[in-house]
N, C-alpha and C positions, 0 to 999 in steps of 0.2 A: 581602656584608654583610647582616645581618638588620636590616630597618627596624623602627621602632617599631610600625608597622601589622601586623607579622608577616610581611610579604613578604620573600623572599630577593631582594635587589636584583639579584644576578647572574643570576637565572633569570626575573625578572619581565619579561613582554613589554611592560609599560607604563613601564618604568624611564626611558626617554628623555623621556617626557612628564610624569613625576612631579615635583611641585614639591620633593620631598625633605623629610626630617624636620626640617630647620632652617628651612624656609621658612614664612612666616606663612600661606600658603594651605593648609597641611596641618593641618586642625582635629584630626586624629587625634594628631599629634605634640604639638600645643599642649595638647590635653586630657590626654594621658598625662603630659606634663611638669608640668602644673599639679595634676593630681588623682591620678596613679598608674595603674598598669596594671589594678589591681583595679576601680577606679572606671570605667575605660574599658570593661571587660568588662561591668560592671553597666549602663552606658549602652547598649551593644549589645543586651543582653537586654531592656532597656526599649523600645528601638526595635523590636525583633522583636515584642514583645508588642503594641505599638501598631499595627504593620502588620497583624498577624494579627487584631487586634481591629476593624479597619475593616469587617469583615463583607462583603467582596467575595465573593459566592457561589461563583463558579467559579474562584477563585484558591486553589491549594493553600497550606497553611500553610508558612511558611518556618522554618528553624531556624538559619540562619546569615546573616550579612552580611559582605561582603568589601570591602576597600579598593579604590576605583575612582577613576581620574582623570576629572575632569569632561568632558574632551574625548571620552572614550569613551562617555559616557552622556547627553550634552547633546543631546537630540533637538529638532527644530523642530516645534512643534505648531501645527496650524491653529486659528485663532480665528474667532469669528463676524465676518462682514464681509469675509472673505478674507485678513486679515492672518495672519502666523505669528509665533511667539515662542519663544525659548529661555529656560528658567528657571534654568539653572545657569551657573556660571563654568567655562569650559574648563580653566583652570589650577588649580582647587581640587580637593581630595580629598573624596570622599564615601564612605559605606557603602552597599552595594547588593547586589542579587541579581536573578536572572531565573528565572522558572518558566514551564512550559508551561501555557497556559490550558486548563482542562478542558473537553472537549466542543467545542473549536474548533481543529481542526488547523491548524498553521501560524501561530498567534497566541500571543504570550507576554505575560506581565505582567513589567514591570520595576519595581523599586522602588529609590528613592534616598533616603537619610536622612542627617541630621546633627542637631546639637542644636537647630537653628532650625526645621526643617520635615521633613515626609514628602512624597514624591512617588511616585505609582503611575501607571504608564501601560500601555497595551496597544499592541502593534505586531506587525508581521509580520517576515519574515526580514530581517536586517541593519537593523532599525529602520524598516522601510518602513511607511508609512501610520500614524504614531503617533497615539494618542488619549489625551488626559489624562483619567485616571480620578479621581484625588484629588490635590489640593495642599493640604496642611494645615500651618499654622503650629503649632509646639509651644510 
């Protein structure tokens, strides 16, 4: 089955964790149902432009965002004072991508976006030692 997000559910490795197109936690399905596929593609392009416009010097430009389950991208960030925090909902869907940080081998930038916010973080292999770079409400 081809999902509204574009994924082929039969081949998607995150299918078992996905809230599904009919679930309220999938903003992608809600957005497409309310506004249409063309408006969704326009939203994706706007999010890409906003992420690229953040001016993070050693982050390569992105040209695509992919549907991702929150559980896959919800890293735990250290805060001042020793606490940690997660900023995403494990059961929700987001748009995201990952790129290699230029000039710093073994570190990546990960970005997560939705109509409400943009989040960019830097981390090592398998999300190790994550650092929050940008959290911006839209």
